[in-house]
N, CA, C and O atoms as a GROMACS GRO file, in nm:
protein
  440
    1UNK      N    1   0.084  -0.117   0.000
    1UNK     CA    2   0.000   0.000   0.000
    1UNK      C    3   0.090   0.124   0.000
    1UNK      O    4   0.182   0.135   0.081
    2UNK      N    5   0.063   0.216  -0.090
    2UNK     CA    6   0.145   0.336  -0.101
    2UNK      C    7   0.099   0.442  -0.002
    2UNK      O    8  -0.010   0.434   0.055
    3UNK      N    9   0.184   0.541   0.018
    3UNK     CA   10   0.149   0.652   0.107
    3UNK      C   11   0.028   0.726   0.052
    3UNK      O   12  -0.058   0.772   0.127
    4UNK      N   13   0.021   0.739  -0.081
    4UNK     CA   14  -0.092   0.807  -0.142
    4UNK      C   15  -0.223   0.732  -0.114
    4UNK      O   16  -0.325   0.795  -0.088
    5UNK      N   17  -0.220   0.600  -0.120
    5UNK     CA   18  -0.339   0.520  -0.089
    5UNK      C   19  -0.381   0.540   0.056
    5UNK      O   20  -0.500   0.553   0.086
    6UNK      N   21  -0.285   0.543   0.145
    6UNK     CA   22  -0.316   0.569   0.286
    6UNK      C   23  -0.379   0.707   0.302
    6UNK      O   24  -0.473   0.724   0.379
    7UNK      N   25  -0.326   0.805   0.229
    7UNK     CA   26  -0.381   0.940   0.234
    7UNK      C   27  -0.526   0.941   0.186
    7UNK      O   28  -0.610   1.009   0.245
    8UNK      N   29  -0.556   0.865   0.081
    8UNK     CA   30  -0.692   0.859   0.030
    8UNK      C   31  -0.786   0.790   0.130
    8UNK      O   32  -0.898   0.838   0.153
    9UNK      N   33  -0.742   0.678   0.189
    9UNK     CA   34  -0.826   0.610   0.288
    9UNK      C   35  -0.847   0.696   0.411
    9UNK      O   36  -0.957   0.700   0.467
   10UNK      N   37  -0.743   0.764   0.453
   10UNK     CA   38  -0.758   0.854   0.568
   10UNK      C   39  -0.852   0.969   0.535
   10UNK      O   40  -0.920   1.021   0.623
   11UNK      N   41  -0.856   1.010   0.409
   11UNK     CA   42  -0.948   1.116   0.368
   11UNK      C   43  -1.094   1.074   0.388
   11UNK      O   44  -1.177   1.156   0.428
   12UNK      N   45  -1.124   0.948   0.362
   12UNK     CA   46  -1.260   0.899   0.387
   12UNK      C   47  -1.294   0.908   0.536
   12UNK      O   48  -1.404   0.948   0.574
   13UNK      N   49  -1.199   0.871   0.620
   13UNK     CA   50  -1.220   0.877   0.765
   13UNK      C   51  -1.237   1.022   0.809
   13UNK      O   52  -1.325   1.052   0.889
   14UNK      N   53  -1.154   1.110   0.757
   14UNK     CA   54  -1.162   1.252   0.793
   14UNK      C   55  -1.298   1.309   0.752
   14UNK      O   56  -1.361   1.381   0.829
   15UNK      N   57  -1.343   1.278   0.632
   15UNK     CA   58  -1.472   1.329   0.586
   15UNK      C   59  -1.587   1.277   0.672
   15UNK      O   60  -1.677   1.352   0.708
   16UNK      N   61  -1.583   1.150   0.705
   16UNK     CA   62  -1.688   1.093   0.790
   16UNK      C   63  -1.688   1.158   0.928
   16UNK      O   64  -1.793   1.192   0.982
   17UNK      N   65  -1.570   1.174   0.985
   17UNK     CA   66  -1.561   1.236   1.117
   17UNK      C   67  -1.603   1.383   1.112
   17UNK      O   68  -1.663   1.432   1.206
   18UNK      N   69  -1.572   1.452   1.002
   18UNK     CA   70  -1.610   1.593   0.990
   18UNK      C   71  -1.761   1.610   0.992
   18UNK      O   72  -1.812   1.712   1.041
   19UNK      N   73  -1.831   1.513   0.942
   19UNK     CA   74  -1.978   1.521   0.939
   19UNK      C   75  -2.039   1.467   1.068
   19UNK      O   76  -2.136   1.523   1.120
   20UNK      N   77  -1.983   1.359   1.119
   20UNK     CA   78  -2.050   1.286   1.227
   20UNK      C   79  -1.996   1.311   1.368
   20UNK      O   80  -2.071   1.296   1.465
   21UNK      N   81  -1.870   1.348   1.381
   21UNK     CA   82  -1.810   1.334   1.513
   21UNK      C   83  -1.746   1.459   1.572
   21UNK      O   84  -1.663   1.448   1.661
   22UNK      N   85  -1.782   1.576   1.526
   22UNK     CA   86  -1.716   1.695   1.581
   22UNK      C   87  -1.808   1.777   1.671
   22UNK      O   88  -1.775   1.890   1.708
   23UNK      N   89  -1.918   1.722   1.706
   23UNK     CA   90  -2.017   1.800   1.780
   23UNK      C   91  -1.997   1.792   1.930
   23UNK      O   92  -2.060   1.868   2.005
   24UNK      N   93  -1.913   1.703   1.975
   24UNK     CA   94  -1.881   1.693   2.119
   24UNK      C   95  -1.730   1.702   2.137
   24UNK      O   96  -1.654   1.674   2.045
   25UNK      N   97  -1.689   1.740   2.256
   25UNK     CA   98  -1.548   1.766   2.282
   25UNK      C   99  -1.457   1.644   2.260
   25UNK      O  100  -1.354   1.659   2.195
   26UNK      N  101  -1.490   1.525   2.310
   26UNK     CA  102  -1.400   1.410   2.286
   26UNK      C  103  -1.383   1.378   2.138
   26UNK      O  104  -1.274   1.343   2.093
   27UNK      N  105  -1.491   1.389   2.063
   27UNK     CA  106  -1.484   1.360   1.920
   27UNK      C  107  -1.404   1.465   1.846
   27UNK      O  108  -1.334   1.433   1.750
   28UNK      N  109  -1.412   1.591   1.890
   28UNK     CA  110  -1.330   1.695   1.829
   28UNK      C  111  -1.183   1.666   1.851
   28UNK      O  112  -1.101   1.690   1.762
   29UNK      N  113  -1.148   1.615   1.967
   29UNK     CA  114  -1.008   1.582   1.995
   29UNK      C  115  -0.961   1.468   1.903
   29UNK      O  116  -0.851   1.473   1.849
   30UNK      N  117  -1.044   1.366   1.886
   30UNK     CA  118  -1.011   1.257   1.794
   30UNK      C  119  -0.994   1.311   1.652
   30UNK      O  120  -0.901   1.275   1.582
   31UNK      N  121  -1.086   1.398   1.612
   31UNK     CA  122  -1.078   1.458   1.479
   31UNK      C  123  -0.948   1.535   1.462
   31UNK      O  124  -0.886   1.530   1.356
   32UNK      N  125  -0.908   1.605   1.565
   32UNK     CA  126  -0.783   1.681   1.558
   32UNK      C  127  -0.664   1.590   1.534
   32UNK      O  128  -0.577   1.622   1.453
   33UNK      N  129  -0.660   1.475   1.601
   33UNK     CA  130  -0.551   1.379   1.580
   33UNK      C  131  -0.552   1.322   1.439
   33UNK      O  132  -0.447   1.308   1.376
   34UNK      N  133  -0.671   1.288   1.390
   34UNK     CA  134  -0.681   1.228   1.256
   34UNK      C  135  -0.644   1.330   1.149
   34UNK      O  136  -0.574   1.297   1.053
   35UNK      N  137  -0.690   1.454   1.164
   35UNK     CA  138  -0.655   1.557   1.066
   35UNK      C  139  -0.505   1.588   1.072
   35UNK      O  140  -0.443   1.612   0.968
   36UNK      N  141  -0.447   1.586   1.191
   36UNK     CA  142  -0.302   1.607   1.203
   36UNK      C  143  -0.227   1.499   1.127
   36UNK      O  144  -0.133   1.529   1.053
   37UNK      N  145  -0.267   1.374   1.145
   37UNK     CA  146  -0.204   1.264   1.072
   37UNK      C  147  -0.221   1.282   0.922
   37UNK      O  148  -0.128   1.260   0.845
   38UNK      N  149  -0.340   1.322   0.880
   38UNK     CA  150  -0.368   1.342   0.737
   38UNK      C  151  -0.280   1.452   0.680
   38UNK      O  152  -0.227   1.438   0.569
   39UNK      N  153  -0.263   1.560   0.752
   39UNK     CA  154  -0.180   1.671   0.704
   39UNK      C  155  -0.034   1.628   0.696
   39UNK      O  156   0.036   1.662   0.600
   40UNK      N  157   0.013   1.552   0.795
   40UNK     CA  158   0.152   1.503   0.792
   40UNK      C  159   0.173   1.413   0.670
   40UNK      O  160   0.275   1.425   0.602
   41UNK      N  161   0.080   1.324   0.644
   41UNK     CA  162   0.091   1.238   0.526
   41UNK      C  163   0.090   1.321   0.398
   41UNK      O  164   0.166   1.293   0.305
   42UNK      N  165   0.005   1.424   0.395
   42UNK     CA  166   0.002   1.512   0.278
   42UNK      C  167   0.133   1.586   0.256
   42UNK      O  168   0.178   1.602   0.143
   43UNK      N  169   0.195   1.630   0.366
   43UNK     CA  170   0.325   1.698   0.354
   43UNK      C  171   0.429   1.601   0.299
   43UNK      O  172   0.510   1.638   0.214
   44UNK      N  173   0.427   1.477   0.348
   44UNK     CA  174   0.520   1.376   0.296
   44UNK      C  175   0.499   1.357   0.147
   44UNK      O  176   0.596   1.349   0.071
   45UNK      N  177   0.376   1.350   0.104
   45UNK     CA  178   0.347   1.334  -0.039
   45UNK      C  179   0.397   1.453  -0.121
   45UNK      O  180   0.451   1.435  -0.229
   46UNK      N  181   0.379   1.574  -0.068
   46UNK     CA  182   0.426   1.692  -0.142
   46UNK      C  183   0.578   1.697  -0.147
   46UNK      O  184   0.635   1.738  -0.248
   47UNK      N  185   0.644   1.656  -0.040
   47UNK     CA  186   0.790   1.652  -0.039
   47UNK      C  187   0.840   1.550  -0.141
   47UNK      O  188   0.945   1.569  -0.203
   48UNK      N  189   0.766   1.442  -0.158
   48UNK     CA  190   0.805   1.338  -0.254
   48UNK      C  191   0.772   1.377  -0.398
   48UNK      O  192   0.797   1.300  -0.490
   49UNK      N  193   0.716   1.495  -0.417
   49UNK     CA  194   0.691   1.543  -0.553
   49UNK      C  195   0.546   1.543  -0.594
   49UNK      O  196   0.515   1.572  -0.710
   50UNK      N  197   0.456   1.510  -0.503
   50UNK     CA  198   0.314   1.513  -0.537
   50UNK      C  199   0.267   1.656  -0.562
   50UNK      O  200   0.308   1.749  -0.492
   51UNK      N  201   0.182   1.671  -0.662
   51UNK     CA  202   0.129   1.804  -0.694
   51UNK      C  203  -0.015   1.811  -0.650
   51UNK      O  204  -0.090   1.713  -0.660
   52UNK      N  205  -0.053   1.925  -0.601
   52UNK     CA  206  -0.190   1.947  -0.557
   52UNK      C  207  -0.216   2.097  -0.564
   52UNK      O  208  -0.124   2.176  -0.543
   53UNK      N  209  -0.340   2.139  -0.591
   53UNK     CA  210  -0.369   2.283  -0.589
   53UNK      C  211  -0.334   2.340  -0.451
   53UNK      O  212  -0.357   2.275  -0.349
   54UNK      N  213  -0.281   2.460  -0.449
   54UNK     CA  214  -0.232   2.520  -0.324
   54UNK      C  215  -0.344   2.533  -0.220
   54UNK      O  216  -0.316   2.528  -0.100
   55UNK      N  217  -0.467   2.550  -0.263
   55UNK     CA  218  -0.576   2.572  -0.169
   55UNK      C  219  -0.623   2.443  -0.102
   55UNK      O  220  -0.695   2.449  -0.002
   56UNK      N  221  -0.584   2.328  -0.154
   56UNK     CA  222  -0.619   2.201  -0.087
   56UNK      C  223  -0.552   2.191   0.050
   56UNK      O  224  -0.623   2.174   0.150
   57UNK      N  225  -0.419   2.202   0.059
   57UNK     CA  226  -0.358   2.197   0.192
   57UNK      C  227  -0.390   2.320   0.277
   57UNK      O  228  -0.398   2.311   0.399
   58UNK      N  229  -0.410   2.437   0.211
   58UNK     CA  230  -0.442   2.558   0.287
   58UNK      C  231  -0.574   2.543   0.361
   58UNK      O  232  -0.585   2.580   0.478
   59UNK      N  233  -0.675   2.489   0.293
   59UNK     CA  234  -0.805   2.469   0.358
   59UNK      C  235  -0.797   2.363   0.467
   59UNK      O  236  -0.861   2.375   0.571
   60UNK      N  237  -0.718   2.259   0.443
   60UNK     CA  238  -0.701   2.155   0.546
   60UNK      C  239  -0.636   2.212   0.671
   60UNK      O  240  -0.678   2.182   0.783
   61UNK      N  241  -0.534   2.293   0.652
   61UNK     CA  242  -0.466   2.354   0.768
   61UNK      C  243  -0.558   2.452   0.839
   61UNK      O  244  -0.558   2.457   0.962
   62UNK      N  245  -0.637   2.529   0.765
   62UNK     CA  246  -0.733   2.619   0.830
   62UNK      C  247  -0.837   2.540   0.910
   62UNK      O  248  -0.874   2.580   1.020
   63UNK      N  249  -0.883   2.429   0.855
   63UNK     CA  250  -0.975   2.343   0.930
   63UNK      C  251  -0.911   2.288   1.056
   63UNK      O  252  -0.974   2.283   1.161
   64UNK      N  253  -0.786   2.247   1.045
   64UNK     CA  254  -0.711   2.196   1.160
   64UNK      C  255  -0.698   2.303   1.268
   64UNK      O  256  -0.718   2.276   1.387
   65UNK      N  257  -0.664   2.424   1.227
   65UNK     CA  258  -0.655   2.536   1.322
   65UNK      C  259  -0.790   2.560   1.388
   65UNK      O  260  -0.798   2.588   1.508
   66UNK      N  261  -0.896   2.549   1.310
   66UNK     CA  262  -1.030   2.566   1.366
   66UNK      C  263  -1.063   2.462   1.472
   66UNK      O  264  -1.120   2.496   1.575
   67UNK      N  265  -1.027   2.336   1.447
   67UNK     CA  266  -1.052   2.233   1.549
   67UNK      C  267  -0.969   2.259   1.675
   67UNK      O  268  -1.015   2.235   1.786
   68UNK      N  269  -0.845   2.308   1.655
   68UNK     CA  270  -0.763   2.345   1.772
   68UNK      C  271  -0.833   2.455   1.851
   68UNK      O  272  -0.841   2.449   1.974
   69UNK      N  273  -0.883   2.556   1.780
   69UNK     CA  274  -0.952   2.668   1.846
   69UNK      C  275  -1.079   2.620   1.916
   69UNK      O  276  -1.108   2.663   2.027
   70UNK      N  277  -1.154   2.532   1.852
   70UNK     CA  278  -1.276   2.480   1.912
   70UNK      C  279  -1.246   2.405   2.041
   70UNK      O  280  -1.319   2.418   2.139
   71UNK      N  281  -1.140   2.326   2.040
   71UNK     CA  282  -1.102   2.255   2.162
   71UNK      C  283  -1.062   2.353   2.272
   71UNK      O  284  -1.097   2.333   2.388
   72UNK      N  285  -0.990   2.458   2.237
   72UNK     CA  286  -0.950   2.559   2.336
   72UNK      C  287  -1.071   2.633   2.391
   72UNK      O  288  -1.079   2.658   2.511
   73UNK      N  289  -1.164   2.668   2.303
   73UNK     CA  290  -1.285   2.738   2.347
   73UNK      C  291  -1.366   2.650   2.441
   73UNK      O  292  -1.414   2.697   2.544
   74UNK      N  293  -1.381   2.523   2.406
   74UNK     CA  294  -1.459   2.431   2.490
   74UNK      C  295  -1.391   2.407   2.624
   74UNK      O  296  -1.459   2.386   2.724
   75UNK      N  297  -1.260   2.412   2.628
   75UNK     CA  298  -1.189   2.393   2.754
   75UNK      C  299  -1.211   2.512   2.846
   75UNK      O  300  -1.226   2.495   2.967
   76UNK      N  301  -1.212   2.632   2.790
   76UNK     CA  302  -1.232   2.752   2.871
   76UNK      C  303  -1.375   2.768   2.918
   76UNK      O  304  -1.399   2.804   3.034
   77UNK      N  305  -1.470   2.740   2.829
   77UNK     CA  306  -1.611   2.758   2.863
   77UNK      C  307  -1.691   2.641   2.805
   77UNK      O  308  -1.737   2.648   2.692
   78UNK      N  309  -1.708   2.533   2.885
   78UNK     CA  310  -1.777   2.414   2.833
   78UNK      C  311  -1.921   2.440   2.786
   78UNK      O  312  -1.972   2.364   2.703
   79UNK      N  313  -1.986   2.542   2.837
   79UNK     CA  314  -2.124   2.569   2.800
   79UNK      C  315  -2.136   2.658   2.676
   79UNK      O  316  -2.247   2.684   2.629
   80UNK      N  317  -2.025   2.705   2.623
   80UNK     CA  318  -2.027   2.797   2.510
   80UNK      C  319  -2.066   2.726   2.380
   80UNK      O  320  -2.024   2.614   2.352
   81UNK      N  321  -2.148   2.795   2.302
   81UNK     CA  322  -2.185   2.742   2.170
   81UNK      C  323  -2.082   2.780   2.065
   81UNK      O  324  -2.087   2.731   1.952
   82UNK      N  325  -1.989   2.867   2.102
   82UNK     CA  326  -1.887   2.910   2.006
   82UNK      C  327  -1.802   2.794   1.958
   82UNK      O  328  -1.762   2.790   1.842
   83UNK      N  329  -1.773   2.700   2.046
   83UNK     CA  330  -1.695   2.583   2.007
   83UNK      C  331  -1.767   2.504   1.898
   83UNK      O  332  -1.705   2.454   1.804
   84UNK      N  333  -1.898   2.493   1.912
   84UNK     CA  334  -1.977   2.421   1.812
   84UNK      C  335  -1.976   2.495   1.678
   84UNK      O  336  -1.967   2.432   1.573
   85UNK      N  337  -1.986   2.626   1.683
   85UNK     CA  338  -1.985   2.706   1.560
   85UNK      C  339  -1.850   2.694   1.490
   85UNK      O  340  -1.844   2.676   1.368
   86UNK      N  341  -1.742   2.705   1.567
   86UNK     CA  342  -1.608   2.694   1.509
   86UNK      C  343  -1.587   2.554   1.452
   86UNK      O  344  -1.526   2.539   1.346
   87UNK      N  345  -1.637   2.452   1.520
   87UNK     CA  346  -1.627   2.314   1.469
   87UNK      C  347  -1.702   2.298   1.338
   87UNK      O  348  -1.653   2.232   1.246
   88UNK      N  349  -1.819   2.358   1.328
   88UNK     CA  350  -1.898   2.348   1.205
   88UNK      C  351  -1.826   2.416   1.088
   88UNK      O  352  -1.821   2.360   0.978
   89UNK      N  353  -1.770   2.533   1.111
   89UNK     CA  354  -1.696   2.602   1.006
   89UNK      C  355  -1.572   2.521   0.967
   89UNK      O  356  -1.540   2.509   0.848
   90UNK      N  357  -1.503   2.467   1.066
   90UNK     CA  358  -1.385   2.384   1.039
   90UNK      C  359  -1.422   2.261   0.958
   90UNK      O  360  -1.349   2.222   0.867
   91UNK      N  361  -1.534   2.200   0.990
   91UNK     CA  362  -1.579   2.084   0.914
   91UNK      C  363  -1.607   2.121   0.769
   91UNK      O  364  -1.574   2.044   0.678
   92UNK      N  365  -1.667   2.236   0.747
   92UNK     CA  366  -1.690   2.280   0.609
   92UNK      C  367  -1.558   2.298   0.535
   92UNK      O  368  -1.546   2.258   0.419
   93UNK      N  369  -1.460   2.359   0.600
   93UNK     CA  370  -1.330   2.376   0.537
   93UNK      C  371  -1.266   2.242   0.502
   93UNK      O  372  -1.212   2.224   0.393
   94UNK      N  373  -1.274   2.148   0.596
   94UNK     CA  374  -1.217   2.015   0.574
   94UNK      C  375  -1.288   1.944   0.459
   94UNK      O  376  -1.224   1.880   0.376
   95UNK      N  377  -1.420   1.955   0.455
   95UNK     CA  378  -1.496   1.888   0.349
   95UNK      C  379  -1.469   1.951   0.211
   95UNK      O  380  -1.467   1.880   0.110
   96UNK      N  381  -1.448   2.081   0.207
   96UNK     CA  382  -1.412   2.145   0.080
   96UNK      C  383  -1.272   2.099   0.037
   96UNK      O  384  -1.250   2.070  -0.081
   97UNK      N  385  -1.179   2.091   0.131
   97UNK     CA  386  -1.044   2.041   0.099
   97UNK      C  387  -1.052   1.897   0.049
   97UNK      O  388  -0.983   1.860  -0.046
   98UNK      N  389  -1.136   1.816   0.112
   98UNK     CA  390  -1.159   1.677   0.070
   98UNK      C  391  -1.208   1.673  -0.075
   98UNK      O  392  -1.157   1.596  -0.156
   99UNK      N  393  -1.305   1.755  -0.104
   99UNK     CA  394  -1.362   1.759  -0.239
   99UNK      C  395  -1.258   1.803  -0.343
   99UNK      O  396  -1.250   1.746  -0.451
  100UNK      N  397  -1.181   1.903  -0.309
  100UNK     CA  398  -1.077   1.952  -0.400
  100UNK      C  399  -0.973   1.843  -0.424
  100UNK      O  400  -0.927   1.824  -0.536
  101UNK      N  401  -0.936   1.771  -0.319
  101UNK     CA  402  -0.839   1.663  -0.332
  101UNK      C  403  -0.887   1.554  -0.426
  101UNK      O  404  -0.810   1.506  -0.510
  102UNK      N  405  -1.012   1.516  -0.413
  102UNK     CA  406  -1.064   1.412  -0.501
  102UNK      C  407  -1.081   1.460  -0.644
  102UNK      O  408  -1.063   1.382  -0.737
  103UNK      N  409  -1.115   1.586  -0.663
  103UNK     CA  410  -1.121   1.640  -0.798
  103UNK      C  411  -0.981   1.643  -0.861
  103UNK      O  412  -0.966   1.617  -0.980
  104UNK      N  413  -0.880   1.674  -0.780
  104UNK     CA  414  -0.742   1.675  -0.831
  104UNK      C  415  -0.701   1.535  -0.875
  104UNK      O  416  -0.635   1.519  -0.978
  105UNK      N  417  -0.739   1.434  -0.797
  105UNK     CA  418  -0.708   1.296  -0.834
  105UNK      C  419  -0.781   1.257  -0.962
  105UNK      O  420  -0.723   1.195  -1.051
  106UNK      N  421  -0.907   1.294  -0.970
  106UNK     CA  422  -0.988   1.259  -1.086
  106UNK      C  423  -0.933   1.319  -1.215
  106UNK      O  424  -0.940   1.257  -1.322
  107UNK      N  425  -0.879   1.439  -1.204
  107UNK     CA  426  -0.828   1.506  -1.323
  107UNK      C  427  -0.677   1.487  -1.344
  107UNK      O  428  -0.616   1.553  -1.428
  108UNK      N  429  -0.618   1.396  -1.267
  108UNK     CA  430  -0.479   1.363  -1.286
  108UNK      C  431  -0.382   1.470  -1.239
  108UNK      O  432  -0.266   1.470  -1.281
  109UNK      N  433  -0.426   1.559  -1.155
  109UNK     CA  434  -0.341   1.667  -1.107
  109UNK      C  435  -0.231   1.616  -1.014
  109UNK      O  436  -0.121   1.671  -1.010
  110UNK      N  437  -0.261   1.512  -0.940
  110UNK     CA  438  -0.167   1.461  -0.841
  110UNK      C  439  -0.062   1.377  -0.907
  110UNK      O  440   0.027   1.325  -0.840
   0.00000   0.00000   0.00000
């Protein structure tokens, strides 16, 4: 199994978690770990010469930062709805990055 294949399989997990599992604090933490792993794998692929539109990793990193912020907000004020809002926006960013990545694969960009 190649690193690229692992990146694609992890993308399915990231997309599922972005939709299903970011609404509570423990799941946001799991999502943060999975997205971190996905970004690290993506960096390895880019270092090895993989090509991808610049906004694919940019959106993924922005989503990752958002999950970090959501976890920090929830830690400071567990009753705040701001963590939920930040998680929702981060999930949208991650899902757009996911979509861009698959379009890049479909069109042979990678």
